[in-house]
DRENPA-3360 file (N, C-alpha, C; in nm, 2 decimals, always signed):
BEGIN
1 = MSLSGADQ = +23.64/+0.01/+14.86/+23.57/-0.12/+14.86/+23.64/-0.21/+14.75 ~ +23.66/-0.33/+14.78/+23.72/-0.43/+14.69/+23.60/-0.48/+14.60 ~ +23.64/-0.50/+14.47/+23.54/-0.54/+14.37/+23.56/-0.69/+14.34 ~ +23.45/-0.76/+14.31/+23.46/-0.90/+14.27/+23.40/-0.91/+14.13 ~ +23.42/-1.03/+14.07/+23.36/-1.05/+13.94/+23.47/-1.03/+13.84 ~ +23.47/-1.12/+13.74/+23.57/-1.11/+13.64/+23.54/-1.00/+13.54 ~ +23.64/-0.93/+13.49/+23.63/-0.83/+13.39/+23.68/-0.89/+13.26 ~ +23.60/-0.88/+13.15/+23.64/-0.94/+13.02/+23.77/-0.89/+12.97;
9 = ASPFCPFC = +23.81/-0.77/+13.01/+23.94/-0.72/+12.97/+24.05/-0.74/+13.07 ~ +24.02/-0.83/+13.17/+24.11/-0.85/+13.28/+24.24/-0.91/+13.23 ~ +24.36/-0.86/+13.28/+24.49/-0.91/+13.24/+24.52/-1.04/+13.32 ~ +24.62/-1.11/+13.27/+24.68/-1.23/+13.34/+24.78/-1.18/+13.44 ~ +24.78/-1.25/+13.55/+24.88/-1.22/+13.66/+25.02/-1.23/+13.60 ~ +25.10/-1.13/+13.62/+25.24/-1.13/+13.57/+25.33/-1.23/+13.64 ~ +25.29/-1.29/+13.76/+25.37/-1.38/+13.83/+25.33/-1.53/+13.80 ~ +25.20/-1.56/+13.80/+25.16/-1.70/+13.78/+25.08/-1.72/+13.65;
17 = TTVSVLYW = +25.05/-1.61/+13.58/+24.98/-1.61/+13.45/+24.84/-1.65/+13.46 ~ +24.78/-1.64/+13.58/+24.63/-1.67/+13.59/+24.55/-1.55/+13.57 ~ +24.43/-1.57/+13.52/+24.34/-1.45/+13.50/+24.31/-1.38/+13.63 ~ +24.30/-1.25/+13.62/+24.28/-1.17/+13.74/+24.15/-1.09/+13.73 ~ +24.11/-1.04/+13.85/+23.98/-0.96/+13.85/+24.01/-0.82/+13.91 ~ +23.93/-0.73/+13.86/+23.95/-0.59/+13.91/+23.92/-0.58/+14.06 ~ +24.01/-0.52/+14.13/+24.01/-0.52/+14.28/+23.98/-0.37/+14.33 ~ +24.07/-0.28/+14.29/+24.05/-0.14/+14.33/+24.03/-0.06/+14.20;
25 = RSASVYRC = +23.91/-0.02/+14.17/+23.88/+0.03/+14.04/+23.95/+0.16/+14.01 ~ +23.94/+0.26/+14.09/+24.00/+0.39/+14.06/+24.15/+0.39/+14.06 ~ +24.21/+0.29/+14.13/+24.36/+0.28/+14.12/+24.40/+0.18/+14.01 ~ +24.31/+0.12/+13.94/+24.33/+0.03/+13.83/+24.43/-0.09/+13.88 ~ +24.39/-0.15/+13.99/+24.46/-0.26/+14.05/+24.38/-0.38/+14.04 ~ +24.44/-0.49/+14.00/+24.38/-0.62/+13.98/+24.43/-0.72/+14.08 ~ +24.36/-0.82/+14.11/+24.40/-0.93/+14.20/+24.39/-1.06/+14.13 ~ +24.50/-1.14/+14.14/+24.51/-1.27/+14.08/+24.42/-1.36/+14.15;
33 = SRCGLLFR = +24.34/-1.44/+14.07/+24.25/-1.53/+14.13/+24.31/-1.66/+14.18 ~ +24.44/-1.67/+14.16/+24.51/-1.79/+14.21/+24.60/-1.76/+14.32 ~ +24.70/-1.67/+14.30/+24.80/-1.65/+14.40/+24.77/-1.53/+14.49 ~ +24.67/-1.45/+14.45/+24.63/-1.33/+14.53/+24.71/-1.21/+14.51 ~ +24.81/-1.21/+14.42/+24.89/-1.09/+14.40/+24.81/-0.98/+14.35 ~ +24.83/-0.86/+14.40/+24.77/-0.73/+14.36/+24.87/-0.66/+14.27 ~ +24.82/-0.62/+14.15/+24.91/-0.55/+14.06/+24.84/-0.44/+13.99 ~ +24.91/-0.33/+13.95/+24.86/-0.22/+13.87/+24.86/-0.26/+13.73;
41 = YPQPSERE = +24.75/-0.23/+13.66/+24.74/-0.26/+13.51/+24.65/-0.15/+13.45 ~ +24.70/-0.09/+13.34/+24.83/-0.11/+13.29/+24.93/-0.04/+13.37 ~ +25.06/-0.08/+13.37/+25.16/-0.02/+13.44/+25.22/+0.10/+13.37 ~ +25.27/+0.20/+13.45/+25.33/+0.31/+13.38/+25.46/+0.27/+13.30 ~ +25.49/+0.35/+13.20/+25.60/+0.32/+13.12/+25.73/+0.35/+13.19 ~ +25.84/+0.30/+13.14/+25.97/+0.32/+13.20/+26.00/+0.47/+13.21 ~ +25.96/+0.54/+13.10/+25.99/+0.69/+13.10/+25.91/+0.76/+13.21 ~ +25.78/+0.72/+13.23/+25.70/+0.78/+13.33/+25.76/+0.75/+13.47;
49 = LAATYAAK = +25.80/+0.63/+13.49/+25.86/+0.59/+13.62/+25.99/+0.67/+13.64 ~ +26.07/+0.68/+13.54/+26.20/+0.75/+13.56/+26.17/+0.90/+13.59 ~ +26.07/+0.96/+13.53/+26.04/+1.10/+13.56/+26.00/+1.12/+13.70 ~ +25.92/+1.02/+13.75/+25.87/+1.03/+13.89/+25.99/+1.01/+13.99 ~ +26.08/+0.92/+13.97/+26.19/+0.90/+14.05/+26.29/+1.01/+14.05 ~ +26.31/+1.07/+13.93/+26.40/+1.18/+13.91/+26.35/+1.30/+13.99 ~ +26.22/+1.32/+13.99/+26.16/+1.43/+14.07/+26.18/+1.41/+14.22 ~ +26.17/+1.29/+14.27/+26.19/+1.26/+14.41/+26.34/+1.27/+14.45;
57 = AVRPEVGA = +26.43/+1.25/+14.36/+26.57/+1.25/+14.39/+26.62/+1.39/+14.43 ~ +26.54/+1.49/+14.39/+26.59/+1.63/+14.42/+26.55/+1.67/+14.56 ~ +26.48/+1.58/+14.64/+26.44/+1.60/+14.78/+26.53/+1.53/+14.87 ~ +26.65/+1.58/+14.90/+26.75/+1.51/+14.98/+26.71/+1.47/+15.12 ~ +26.60/+1.54/+15.17/+26.56/+1.51/+15.31/+26.48/+1.38/+15.33 ~ +26.44/+1.32/+15.21/+26.36/+1.20/+15.22/+26.42/+1.10/+15.13 ~ +26.44/+0.98/+15.18/+26.49/+0.87/+15.09/+26.38/+0.80/+15.03 ~ +26.41/+0.69/+14.96/+26.31/+0.61/+14.89/+26.22/+0.56/+15.00;
65 = GGTRLGLA = +26.09/+0.57/+14.98/+25.99/+0.52/+15.08/+25.99/+0.61/+15.20 ~ +26.04/+0.73/+15.20/+26.04/+0.82/+15.31/+26.12/+0.77/+15.43 ~ +26.23/+0.70/+15.40/+26.32/+0.65/+15.51/+26.41/+0.76/+15.56 ~ +26.36/+0.83/+15.66/+26.44/+0.94/+15.72/+26.54/+0.88/+15.81 ~ +26.64/+0.96/+15.85/+26.76/+0.90/+15.92/+26.72/+0.84/+16.06 ~ +26.63/+0.90/+16.13/+26.58/+0.85/+16.26/+26.52/+0.71/+16.24 ~ +26.44/+0.69/+16.14/+26.37/+0.56/+16.11/+26.48/+0.46/+16.06 ~ +26.57/+0.51/+15.98/+26.68/+0.42/+15.93/+26.76/+0.36/+16.05;
73 = REYTRWLA = +26.79/+0.45/+16.15/+26.86/+0.40/+16.27/+26.78/+0.30/+16.35 ~ +26.65/+0.33/+16.36/+26.56/+0.24/+16.43/+26.56/+0.10/+16.36 ~ +26.55/+0.10/+16.22/+26.55/-0.02/+16.15/+26.68/-0.10/+16.17 ~ +26.80/-0.03/+16.17/+26.92/-0.11/+16.18/+26.94/-0.17/+16.32 ~ +26.88/-0.10/+16.42/+26.89/-0.15/+16.56/+26.80/-0.28/+16.56 ~ +26.68/-0.28/+16.50/+26.60/-0.40/+16.50/+26.66/-0.51/+16.42 ~ +26.72/-0.47/+16.31/+26.79/-0.57/+16.22/+26.89/-0.65/+16.30 ~ +26.98/-0.57/+16.37/+27.08/-0.64/+16.45/+27.02/-0.73/+16.55;
81 = RSLGRSDL = +26.91/-0.69/+16.62/+26.85/-0.78/+16.72/+26.80/-0.91/+16.65 ~ +26.74/-0.89/+16.53/+26.68/-1.01/+16.46/+26.79/-1.10/+16.41 ~ +26.91/-1.05/+16.39/+27.02/-1.14/+16.36/+27.10/-1.19/+16.48 ~ +27.05/-1.16/+16.60/+27.11/-1.20/+16.72/+27.24/-1.13/+16.75 ~ +27.25/-1.01/+16.71/+27.37/-0.93/+16.73/+27.34/-0.80/+16.80 ~ +27.45/-0.74/+16.85/+27.44/-0.61/+16.91/+27.47/-0.49/+16.82 ~ +27.54/-0.53/+16.71/+27.58/-0.43/+16.60/+27.59/-0.51/+16.47 ~ +27.64/-0.44/+16.37/+27.65/-0.50/+16.24/+27.80/-0.51/+16.19;
89 = RGLKILDF = +27.89/-0.50/+16.29/+28.03/-0.50/+16.25/+28.07/-0.63/+16.18 ~ +28.16/-0.61/+16.08/+28.21/-0.72/+16.00/+28.12/-0.77/+15.89 ~ +28.00/-0.71/+15.88/+27.91/-0.75/+15.77/+27.91/-0.65/+15.65 ~ +27.91/-0.71/+15.54/+27.91/-0.64/+15.41/+27.77/-0.63/+15.36 ~ +27.70/-0.52/+15.36/+27.56/-0.50/+15.34/+27.53/-0.41/+15.22 ~ +27.45/-0.46/+15.13/+27.40/-0.38/+15.01/+27.27/-0.32/+15.04 ~ +27.25/-0.19/+15.02/+27.13/-0.12/+15.03/+27.08/-0.10/+14.89 ~ +26.98/-0.17/+14.85/+26.93/-0.17/+14.71/+26.81/-0.07/+14.71;
97 = GTGAGNMM = +26.83/+0.04/+14.63/+26.73/+0.15/+14.63/+26.76/+0.24/+14.74 ~ +26.88/+0.31/+14.74/+26.93/+0.38/+14.85/+26.86/+0.51/+14.88 ~ +26.79/+0.57/+14.78/+26.72/+0.70/+14.80/+26.82/+0.81/+14.84 ~ +26.80/+0.87/+14.96/+26.88/+0.98/+15.00/+27.00/+0.93/+15.08 ~ +27.02/+0.80/+15.09/+27.14/+0.75/+15.16/+27.13/+0.73/+15.31 ~ +27.01/+0.76/+15.37/+27.00/+0.75/+15.51/+27.02/+0.61/+15.57 ~ +26.98/+0.51/+15.50/+27.00/+0.38/+15.55/+27.15/+0.34/+15.54 ~ +27.22/+0.39/+15.44/+27.36/+0.36/+15.44/+27.43/+0.43/+15.55;
105 = VALTEMGA = +27.39/+0.55/+15.59/+27.45/+0.62/+15.70/+27.43/+0.54/+15.83 ~ +27.30/+0.49/+15.85/+27.27/+0.41/+15.97/+27.35/+0.28/+15.97 ~ +27.36/+0.21/+15.86/+27.43/+0.09/+15.85/+27.58/+0.11/+15.89 ~ +27.64/+0.22/+15.84/+27.78/+0.25/+15.87/+27.80/+0.28/+16.02 ~ +27.70/+0.35/+16.07/+27.71/+0.39/+16.22/+27.70/+0.26/+16.30 ~ +27.64/+0.15/+16.25/+27.63/+0.03/+16.33/+27.75/-0.06/+16.30 ~ +27.84/-0.01/+16.22/+27.97/-0.09/+16.19/+27.97/-0.17/+16.07 ~ +27.87/-0.16/+15.98/+27.87/-0.24/+15.86/+27.95/-0.17/+15.75;
113 = EAYGVEPF = +28.00/-0.25/+15.66/+28.06/-0.20/+15.53/+27.95/-0.19/+15.43 ~ +27.90/-0.07/+15.41/+27.78/-0.05/+15.33/+27.80/-0.01/+15.19 ~ +27.73/-0.07/+15.10/+27.73/-0.04/+14.96/+27.58/+0.00/+14.92 ~ +27.57/+0.08/+14.82/+27.43/+0.12/+14.78/+27.42/+0.12/+14.63 ~ +27.29/+0.08/+14.58/+27.26/+0.09/+14.44/+27.14/+0.19/+14.43 ~ +27.16/+0.30/+14.35/+27.06/+0.40/+14.34/+27.08/+0.47/+14.20 ~ +26.98/+0.45/+14.11/+27.00/+0.50/+13.97/+26.97/+0.65/+13.96 ~ +26.91/+0.71/+14.07/+26.87/+0.85/+14.06/+26.94/+0.93/+14.18;
121 = GGELLKKK = +27.00/+1.04/+14.15/+27.07/+1.12/+14.25/+27.20/+1.06/+14.30 ~ +27.26/+0.97/+14.23/+27.38/+0.91/+14.27/+27.50/+1.00/+14.29 ~ +27.51/+1.11/+14.21/+27.62/+1.20/+14.23/+27.61/+1.27/+14.36 ~ +27.49/+1.31/+14.41/+27.47/+1.37/+14.54/+27.52/+1.28/+14.65 ~ +27.49/+1.15/+14.63/+27.52/+1.05/+14.73/+27.67/+1.03/+14.74 ~ +27.74/+1.03/+14.62/+27.88/+1.01/+14.62/+27.95/+1.13/+14.69 ~ +27.89/+1.25/+14.68/+27.95/+1.37/+14.74/+27.95/+1.35/+14.89 ~ +27.85/+1.27/+14.94/+27.84/+1.24/+15.09/+27.95/+1.14/+15.13;
129 = GLRIFSDV = +28.02/+1.09/+15.03/+28.12/+0.99/+15.07/+28.07/+0.85/+15.07 ~ +27.95/+0.82/+15.02/+27.89/+0.69/+15.02/+27.94/+0.61/+14.90 ~ +27.94/+0.48/+14.92/+27.99/+0.39/+14.81/+27.87/+0.35/+14.73 ~ +27.84/+0.43/+14.62/+27.72/+0.42/+14.54/+27.74/+0.37/+14.40 ~ +27.65/+0.29/+14.35/+27.65/+0.24/+14.21/+27.51/+0.27/+14.16 ~ +27.51/+0.30/+14.03/+27.38/+0.33/+13.97/+27.30/+0.21/+13.92 ~ +27.37/+0.09/+13.92/+27.30/-0.03/+13.87/+27.38/-0.15/+13.93 ~ +27.30/-0.26/+13.95/+27.37/-0.38/+14.01/+27.48/-0.43/+13.92;
137 = GELSPGLR = +27.46/-0.41/+13.78/+27.56/-0.45/+13.69/+27.70/-0.38/+13.71 ~ +27.70/-0.27/+13.78/+27.83/-0.20/+13.80/+27.91/-0.27/+13.92 ~ +27.84/-0.35/+14.00/+27.91/-0.42/+14.11/+28.01/-0.52/+14.05 ~ +28.12/-0.54/+14.12/+28.22/-0.64/+14.07/+28.15/-0.78/+14.07 ~ +28.18/-0.86/+13.97/+28.11/-0.99/+13.96/+28.14/-1.08/+14.08 ~ +28.25/-1.06/+14.14/+28.29/-1.15/+14.25/+28.24/-1.10/+14.39 ~ +28.18/-0.98/+14.39/+28.14/-0.92/+14.52/+28.02/-0.99/+14.58 ~ +28.04/-1.04/+14.70/+27.93/-1.11/+14.77/+27.90/-1.03/+14.90;
145 = FDGIMMID = +27.77/-1.04/+14.94/+27.72/-0.97/+15.06/+27.67/-1.06/+15.17 ~ +27.69/-1.02/+15.29/+27.63/-1.09/+15.40/+27.48/-1.06/+15.41 ~ +27.44/-0.94/+15.36/+27.30/-0.90/+15.36/+27.26/-0.80/+15.26 ~ +27.14/-0.80/+15.22/+27.09/-0.71/+15.12/+26.96/-0.65/+15.17 ~ +26.95/-0.51/+15.17/+26.84/-0.44/+15.22/+26.75/-0.40/+15.10 ~ +26.62/-0.43/+15.12/+26.52/-0.38/+15.02/+26.41/-0.31/+15.10 ~ +26.44/-0.18/+15.13/+26.34/-0.10/+15.21/+26.24/-0.03/+15.12 ~ +26.12/-0.07/+15.12/+26.01/-0.01/+15.04/+26.06/+0.00/+14.90;
153 = VIEHMPAP = +26.11/-0.11/+14.84/+26.16/-0.12/+14.71/+26.08/-0.22/+14.62 ~ +26.05/-0.33/+14.68/+26.00/-0.44/+14.60/+25.87/-0.41/+14.53 ~ +25.79/-0.32/+14.58/+25.66/-0.28/+14.52/+25.68/-0.19/+14.39 ~ +25.81/-0.15/+14.38/+25.84/-0.06/+14.26/+25.90/-0.14/+14.14 ~ +25.93/-0.27/+14.16/+26.00/-0.35/+14.07/+25.90/-0.41/+13.96 ~ +25.93/-0.40/+13.83/+25.84/-0.46/+13.73/+25.83/-0.61/+13.74 ~ +25.93/-0.68/+13.79/+25.92/-0.83/+13.81/+26.00/-0.86/+13.94 ~ +25.95/-0.83/+14.06/+26.03/-0.85/+14.18/+26.08/-0.99/+14.21;
161 = WRVLSGWH = +26.01/-1.09/+14.16/+26.05/-1.23/+14.18/+26.18/-1.26/+14.11 ~ +26.20/-1.19/+13.99/+26.33/-1.21/+13.92/+26.44/-1.14/+14.00 ~ +26.41/-1.02/+14.06/+26.52/-0.96/+14.14/+26.56/-1.04/+14.25 ~ +26.46/-1.10/+14.32/+26.49/-1.18/+14.44/+26.57/-1.31/+14.40 ~ +26.53/-1.37/+14.29/+26.61/-1.49/+14.25/+26.75/-1.45/+14.22 ~ +26.77/-1.33/+14.16/+26.91/-1.29/+14.13/+27.00/-1.26/+14.25 ~ +26.94/-1.24/+14.37/+27.02/-1.21/+14.49/+27.10/-1.33/+14.54 ~ +27.06/-1.45/+14.50/+27.13/-1.57/+14.55/+27.28/-1.57/+14.51;
169 = ERLVPGGW = +27.31/-1.53/+14.39/+27.45/-1.52/+14.35/+27.53/-1.41/+14.41 ~ +27.46/-1.32/+14.48/+27.52/-1.20/+14.54/+27.54/-1.22/+14.69 ~ +27.48/-1.33/+14.75/+27.49/-1.35/+14.89/+27.59/-1.46/+14.92 ~ +27.65/-1.45/+15.04/+27.74/-1.55/+15.09/+27.64/-1.66/+15.14 ~ +27.69/-1.79/+15.16/+27.61/-1.89/+15.22/+27.56/-1.85/+15.36 ~ +27.43/-1.86/+15.38/+27.37/-1.81/+15.50/+27.33/-1.66/+15.50 ~ +27.36/-1.60/+15.39/+27.33/-1.45/+15.38/+27.18/-1.43/+15.38 ~ +27.14/-1.31/+15.40/+27.00/-1.27/+15.41/+26.96/-1.15/+15.33;
177 = VLITTPNA = +26.83/-1.14/+15.31/+26.77/-1.03/+15.24/+26.66/-0.98/+15.34 ~ +26.66/-0.85/+15.37/+26.55/-0.78/+15.44/+26.46/-0.71/+15.35 ~ +26.33/-0.74/+15.35/+26.23/-0.68/+15.27/+26.13/-0.60/+15.36 ~ +26.11/-0.48/+15.33/+25.99/-0.41/+15.39/+25.91/-0.36/+15.27 ~ +25.78/-0.36/+15.29/+25.68/-0.31/+15.18/+25.55/-0.28/+15.24 ~ +25.47/-0.20/+15.18/+25.34/-0.17/+15.24/+25.25/-0.29/+15.25 ~ +25.17/-0.30/+15.35/+25.09/-0.41/+15.38/+24.95/-0.40/+15.33 ~ +24.92/-0.47/+15.22/+24.78/-0.46/+15.16/+24.68/-0.53/+15.24;
185 = RGLNARLM = +24.71/-0.59/+15.35/+24.62/-0.65/+15.45/+24.62/-0.57/+15.58 ~ +24.68/-0.46/+15.58/+24.68/-0.38/+15.70/+24.55/-0.31/+15.72 ~ +24.52/-0.26/+15.84/+24.39/-0.20/+15.87/+24.36/-0.08/+15.78 ~ +24.46/+0.00/+15.75/+24.44/+0.12/+15.67/+24.40/+0.08/+15.53 ~ +24.47/-0.02/+15.47/+24.44/-0.06/+15.34/+24.30/-0.12/+15.33 ~ +24.26/-0.19/+15.43/+24.12/-0.25/+15.43/+24.02/-0.14/+15.44 ~ +24.04/-0.04/+15.52/+23.94/+0.06/+15.54/+23.93/+0.16/+15.42 ~ +24.05/+0.19/+15.36/+24.05/+0.29/+15.25/+24.03/+0.23/+15.11;
193 = GDRWREAR = +24.07/+0.11/+15.09/+24.05/+0.05/+14.96/+24.13/+0.12/+14.86 ~ +24.07/+0.16/+14.74/+24.14/+0.23/+14.64/+24.18/+0.37/+14.67 ~ +24.14/+0.42/+14.79/+24.18/+0.55/+14.84/+24.30/+0.54/+14.93 ~ +24.35/+0.42/+14.95/+24.47/+0.40/+15.03/+24.58/+0.47/+14.97 ~ +24.66/+0.54/+15.05/+24.77/+0.63/+15.00/+24.87/+0.55/+14.91 ~ +24.90/+0.42/+14.95/+25.00/+0.34/+14.88/+24.94/+0.30/+14.74 ~ +24.81/+0.28/+14.74/+24.75/+0.24/+14.61/+24.74/+0.36/+14.51 ~ +24.74/+0.48/+14.56/+24.73/+0.60/+14.48/+24.87/+0.64/+14.43;
201 = AAEHLFFF = +24.98/+0.58/+14.47/+25.11/+0.62/+14.43/+25.14/+0.54/+14.30 ~ +25.14/+0.61/+14.18/+25.15/+0.55/+14.05/+25.27/+0.46/+14.03 ~ +25.38/+0.49/+14.11/+25.50/+0.42/+14.09/+25.50/+0.28/+14.17 ~ +25.39/+0.26/+14.24/+25.38/+0.13/+14.31/+25.31/+0.03/+14.21 ~ +25.38/-0.07/+14.17/+25.33/-0.16/+14.07/+25.27/-0.28/+14.13 ~ +25.31/-0.32/+14.25/+25.25/-0.44/+14.31/+25.22/-0.41/+14.46 ~ +25.12/-0.48/+14.51/+25.08/-0.47/+14.65/+25.07/-0.60/+14.71 ~ +25.14/-0.62/+14.83/+25.16/-0.75/+14.89/+25.08/-0.77/+15.02;
209 = TPGNLETI = +25.03/-0.89/+15.03/+24.98/-0.94/+15.16/+25.08/-1.04/+15.21 ~ +25.07/-1.08/+15.34/+25.16/-1.19/+15.39/+25.16/-1.31/+15.30 ~ +25.04/-1.35/+15.26/+25.03/-1.48/+15.18/+25.09/-1.47/+15.05 ~ +25.06/-1.37/+14.97/+25.12/-1.36/+14.83/+25.27/-1.33/+14.84 ~ +25.32/-1.25/+14.93/+25.46/-1.22/+14.94/+25.54/-1.35/+14.98 ~ +25.49/-1.43/+15.07/+25.56/-1.55/+15.11/+25.56/-1.65/+14.99 ~ +25.45/-1.66/+14.91/+25.45/-1.74/+14.80/+25.56/-1.70/+14.70 ~ +25.57/-1.57/+14.67/+25.67/-1.52/+14.58/+25.82/-1.55/+14.63;
217 = VRESNFQH = +25.84/-1.52/+14.75/+25.98/-1.54/+14.80/+26.02/-1.68/+14.80 ~ +25.93/-1.77/+14.84/+25.96/-1.91/+14.84/+25.99/-1.97/+14.70 ~ +25.92/-1.92/+14.60/+25.94/-1.96/+14.47/+26.06/-1.89/+14.40 ~ +26.12/-1.80/+14.48/+26.24/-1.73/+14.43/+26.36/-1.79/+14.50 ~ +26.35/-1.92/+14.55/+26.46/-2.00/+14.61/+26.49/-1.97/+14.75 ~ +26.41/-1.89/+14.82/+26.43/-1.86/+14.96/+26.34/-1.95/+15.04 ~ +26.39/-2.05/+15.10/+26.30/-2.14/+15.18/+26.30/-2.10/+15.33 ~ +26.40/-2.02/+15.37/+26.40/-1.98/+15.51/+26.34/-1.84/+15.52;
225 = VCRLRWLV = +26.21/-1.83/+15.55/+26.14/-1.70/+15.54/+26.08/-1.67/+15.68 ~ +26.11/-1.55/+15.73/+26.06/-1.52/+15.87/+25.99/-1.38/+15.86 ~ +25.86/-1.37/+15.90/+25.80/-1.24/+15.91/+25.85/-1.18/+16.04 ~ +25.89/-1.05/+16.04/+25.95/-0.98/+16.15/+25.84/-0.90/+16.22 ~ +25.82/-0.92/+16.35/+25.72/-0.84/+16.42/+25.79/-0.73/+16.51 ~ +25.85/-0.64/+16.43/+25.92/-0.53/+16.50/+25.81/-0.43/+16.56 ~ +25.85/-0.37/+16.66/+25.77/-0.26/+16.72/+25.85/-0.13/+16.70 ~ +25.83/-0.07/+16.58/+25.91/+0.05/+16.54/+25.85/+0.18/+16.60;
233 = EYGSGNPL = +25.93/+0.25/+16.66/+25.89/+0.39/+16.71/+25.91/+0.49/+16.59 ~ +25.80/+0.53/+16.53/+25.81/+0.62/+16.42/+25.84/+0.77/+16.46 ~ +25.81/+0.80/+16.59/+25.85/+0.93/+16.64/+25.77/+1.04/+16.57 ~ +25.64/+1.03/+16.57/+25.55/+1.13/+16.50/+25.54/+1.26/+16.58 ~ +25.57/+1.25/+16.72/+25.55/+1.36/+16.80/+25.41/+1.37/+16.87 ~ +25.32/+1.28/+16.82/+25.19/+1.27/+16.87/+25.18/+1.14/+16.95 ~ +25.17/+1.15/+17.09/+25.17/+1.03/+17.17/+25.06/+0.93/+17.14 ~ +24.94/+0.99/+17.10/+24.83/+0.90/+17.07/+24.85/+0.82/+16.94;
241 = RNFLALLL = +24.91/+0.90/+16.84/+24.94/+0.83/+16.71/+25.05/+0.73/+16.73 ~ +25.15/+0.76/+16.81/+25.25/+0.66/+16.84/+25.20/+0.54/+16.90 ~ +25.11/+0.56/+17.00/+25.05/+0.44/+17.07/+24.97/+0.36/+16.97 ~ +24.89/+0.42/+16.88/+24.81/+0.34/+16.78/+24.90/+0.27/+16.69 ~ +25.01/+0.33/+16.65/+25.10/+0.27/+16.55/+25.16/+0.14/+16.62 ~ +25.20/+0.15/+16.75/+25.26/+0.03/+16.82/+25.15/-0.07/+16.83 ~ +25.03/-0.03/+16.86/+24.92/-0.13/+16.88/+24.89/-0.21/+16.75 ~ +24.89/-0.14/+16.64/+24.86/-0.20/+16.51/+24.98/-0.30/+16.47;
249 = QRLAVDGA = +25.10/-0.26/+16.51/+25.21/-0.35/+16.48/+25.20/-0.47/+16.57 ~ +25.16/-0.46/+16.69/+25.15/-0.57/+16.78/+25.04/-0.67/+16.73 ~ +24.94/-0.61/+16.67/+24.83/-0.69/+16.62/+24.86/-0.74/+16.48 ~ +24.97/-0.70/+16.42/+25.01/-0.74/+16.28/+24.92/-0.69/+16.18 ~ +24.85/-0.58/+16.20/+24.77/-0.52/+16.10/+24.81/-0.37/+16.07 ~ +24.94/-0.35/+16.09/+24.99/-0.22/+16.06/+25.02/-0.20/+15.91 ~ +25.07/-0.09/+15.87/+25.09/-0.06/+15.73/+25.21/-0.12/+15.66 ~ +25.30/-0.19/+15.74/+25.42/-0.24/+15.68/+25.44/-0.39/+15.70;
257 = LRYLLRRS = +25.49/-0.46/+15.59/+25.53/-0.60/+15.61/+25.68/-0.60/+15.61 ~ +25.74/-0.68/+15.70/+25.88/-0.69/+15.71/+25.92/-0.84/+15.72 ~ +26.01/-0.88/+15.63/+26.05/-1.02/+15.62/+26.20/-1.03/+15.61 ~ +26.25/-1.13/+15.67/+26.39/-1.17/+15.66/+26.40/-1.30/+15.59 ~ +26.47/-1.30/+15.48/+26.49/-1.42/+15.39/+26.63/-1.47/+15.40 ~ +26.66/-1.59/+15.42/+26.79/-1.64/+15.43/+26.83/-1.74/+15.32 ~ +26.95/-1.73/+15.27/+27.00/-1.83/+15.18/+27.05/-1.95/+15.26 ~ +27.03/-2.06/+15.20/+27.08/-2.18/+15.27/+27.23/-2.18/+15.28;
265 = Q = +27.28/-2.25/+15.38/+27.43/-2.25/+15.40/+27.50/-2.33/+15.29;
% end
């Protein structure tokens, strides 16, 4: 259940600095009374976050956000369609938050020149022959991308609006950013509240709805913002579960938000 009423110890919204109210009590998540942003408070320390990510990096079968190779291939096919293309040939694409590298593999299979940024487990990824950097600062200053992927990453960033604003200098004119993130207005989030799986993941610092995510990206200098209504086949092996997943996506109340942001020409 969502909670209402101001809490005397309520923090200010880290995005718009407006006072916030407690929203999911057991998950210690607050909601901004102005922009609607949901955020965890207090947030885990950098050391705690690093320990969590380092532990996940030793599981090579799962990338960041659980992006398995089959799902990564599904995403790249839908991405190409959303760009009006049959493949991604000739495009230089950065996968920010590479995880196990499955998205980079799928991008390469679709013909893209793929780069990745991943601070944890990078040596394993390099052994796979992937072009990996541990930090954005390691990229050549003059390197520009046609597209940047942020697959289940933005909810992990301490100040995601700053990250988004910084992508402008890394994109060619007309370049794009693909964002996917858990949907805090999805049916599961509404029903489960602070028992929602995504809310219970301590490394998730922010939770987005279509409204607050669109506000943030537009104030990060992206004026061309499109919510993508993909019908993704998750391939659970259970026909009923697959049908329900597709139905929720068609009704736009599924567990994922997907947005394509474009830099002006």
